[in-house]
N, C-alpha and C positions, 0 to 999 in steps of 0.2 A: 512699202518702199520708204515711207517717212520714218518708220521705226528703225530701219537699217541705217539710214543716214544719221539719225540722232545717235545711235550706238557708235557709229564711226566717229562722229564729231566729238562725243564724250570721251572716247578712247584716245583720240588725238590730244584733247585738252589735258587729260590725266597724264599722258606720257610727257607732254611739255612741262606741266607743273612738277612732275617727279624729277625731270632732268634739271630744271631750274633749282629746285630744292636741294638736290644732290650737289650741284656745282657751287651754290652759294653757301650752304651750311656745313659741308663736309670738307675740311681742309686736307690737302695732300701732305703739307708739312708746316711747321712753325719754327721760328728761330730768330736770331739776331745777326745783323751785319754792321760793320763799322767802316767808315771811310769819309772822304771829303765830299760834301754835297756840292756837286758841280752843276746841277740843273734841276729846276723845279718850276713847272709852268702849267697853266690852265689851257688845255688844247681842245680843238674841235670847232667845227663850223656850226652845226645845229645842236649837237649834244656835247657840252664841255666836260672834260675829265681832267683830273689832276695827275700829272705824270712827272717823274723825276729820275735822276741818275746819281749814283754814288760811285766815285772812283776809289777802288780798293787797293790800289798800288801806287807806288811812287811815280811810275811812268804813265799811269792812267790807262794801262793796257787791260786791266780787269774792271769792267763797268757792270754795276748792278742796277738794272732798270726796275722801276716800281711804279705802282699807282696808289692813289689815296681816294677812298670813297668820299663823295660830296658831303655826307652827313658827319664826317669826322673833322669838325671845325678846329678843334684844339691842335691836332696833328698838322693840319694845313697851315695854321697860324705859326706854329713852331718851325716848320720847315721853311716858311718864308723868312722868318727872323734869322735862321741859321745858314742861309745861303752862303756858300764859300767856306764854311767852317767844317771841322771834323765832328761827325755825329755817329751815334749808335742808334740803329732803328730795330724795332721788333716788328716782325711781319708774319703773315700767314700766306701760304701758297695754296692756291686752289687748283683743281684739276683743269679748269678752263675759266673763261671770263665772258662777259657780255659787253657789247659795245657801249652801253650806258654806264658801266662800272669803271672801265679802264682798259688800256691797251695791253697790259701785262697780266700774268697770273699771280704776281707778288703784290700784296696789299699791306701797306704800313699801318700798324695799330698804335705805335708809340715811338717817340723820338727823344733822345737825350743828347745834350751837348757834351762833348768830351774834349780833352786836350789832345792834340795830335801826338802820336807816339814818335813821330819823326823829330819833334822838338825836345824829346827826352822828358816831358812832363807826365804826370800821372792823371788819372781820371778825376774829373770834378763833377759836382752835382750843381745843376742850375736851380736856384731858388729865387722865386719872385713873389 
């Protein structure tokens, strides 16, 4: 009986580890999006996650929601500095997420400050 319970427990652990590995390491898609950074906050009661939104249209009708992993300190810092500005973000989309990673399936990996196309200016590079 103990052998059967051990096999069942090991099988459950392997299935859970395989699921986590697939969700975390196999991206569904990768790409970039541009827009005005309208929201970026550290949310949660017990487990804090970084969540944000980019407005991709003049009227704000098209919103791109995203998360940032806690260990990506440079992106978090840049997004805090660029609040309210026009940015381009690189992201990867996962098949799913876990509550300790973020609320969305889109995870930002890099951010670049841009000039708004609505002002007629061209793209600039941020150098610090």
